[in-house]
C-alpha positions as CSV (number, residue, x, y, z in Angstrom):
1,X,298.3,147.3,104.0
2,X,294.8,148.3,103.3
3,X,293.5,146.1,106.1
4,X,295.6,147.8,108.7
5,X,294.8,151.3,107.4
6,X,291.1,150.4,107.1
7,X,291.0,149.0,110.6
8,X,292.9,152.2,111.9
9,X,290.5,154.6,110.1
10,X,287.7,152.5,111.7
11,X,288.9,152.9,115.1
12,X,289.6,156.6,114.6
13,X,286.1,157.4,113.4
14,X,284.7,155.2,116.3
15,X,286.8,157.1,118.9
16,X,285.8,160.4,117.5
17,X,282.1,159.6,117.7
18,X,282.2,158.4,121.1
19,X,284.0,161.7,122.2
20,X,281.3,163.8,120.2
21,X,278.6,161.6,121.8
22,X,280.0,162.1,125.3
23,X,280.3,166.0,124.7
24,X,276.7,166.1,123.3
25,X,275.4,164.2,126.4
26,X,277.1,166.6,128.7
27,X,275.7,169.5,126.5
28,X,272.1,168.0,127.0
29,X,272.6,167.8,130.9
30,X,273.8,171.4,130.9
31,X,277.5,171.0,131.8
32,X,278.9,172.1,128.5
33,X,277.5,175.3,126.5
34,X,274.9,174.3,123.9
35,X,276.7,176.5,121.3
36,X,279.6,174.2,121.0
37,X,279.6,171.9,118.3
38,X,280.3,168.4,119.8
39,X,282.0,167.2,116.5
40,X,284.5,170.2,116.4
41,X,285.2,169.8,120.1
42,X,285.9,166.2,119.7
43,X,288.2,166.8,116.8
44,X,290.1,169.4,118.6
45,X,290.6,167.2,121.7
46,X,291.7,164.2,119.8
47,X,294.0,166.0,117.7
48,X,295.5,167.6,120.8
49,X,295.9,164.4,122.5
50,X,297.5,162.7,119.3
51,X,299.9,165.5,118.7
52,X,301.0,165.6,122.4
53,X,301.4,161.7,122.4
54,X,303.8,162.2,119.5
55,X,305.6,164.8,121.6
56,X,306.0,162.6,124.5
57,X,307.2,159.6,122.3
58,X,309.9,161.6,120.7
59,X,310.9,163.3,123.9
60,X,310.0,166.7,123.3
61,X,307.8,167.0,126.3
62,X,307.1,165.0,129.3
63,X,304.0,162.9,129.7
64,X,302.9,165.1,132.9
65,X,303.0,168.2,130.8
66,X,300.9,166.5,128.0
67,X,298.3,165.2,130.4
68,X,298.0,168.8,132.1
69,X,297.2,170.3,128.7
70,X,294.7,167.7,127.6
71,X,292.9,168.0,131.2
72,X,293.1,171.7,130.7
73,X,291.4,171.5,127.2
74,X,288.6,169.3,128.8
75,X,288.1,171.6,131.6
76,X,287.7,174.6,129.2
77,X,284.9,172.8,127.6
78,X,282.9,172.9,131.0
79,X,283.4,176.7,131.4
């Protein structure tokens, strides 16, 4: 069990780092406000996507609605 949990934790940490790096690069390019914390923004986006994925899998909401909400959250970063 530790092997699976450990691997999952590594994958989550890597995904979060990649998202934070993408946000930071777009900040440096002037596309995202500099005041935004890239790590906090990545955490919020990943948590939103994860939560909505669970809702899609359990039939609470359709995938199209979840997709629209994630895309809206990403678009909000660029305002």
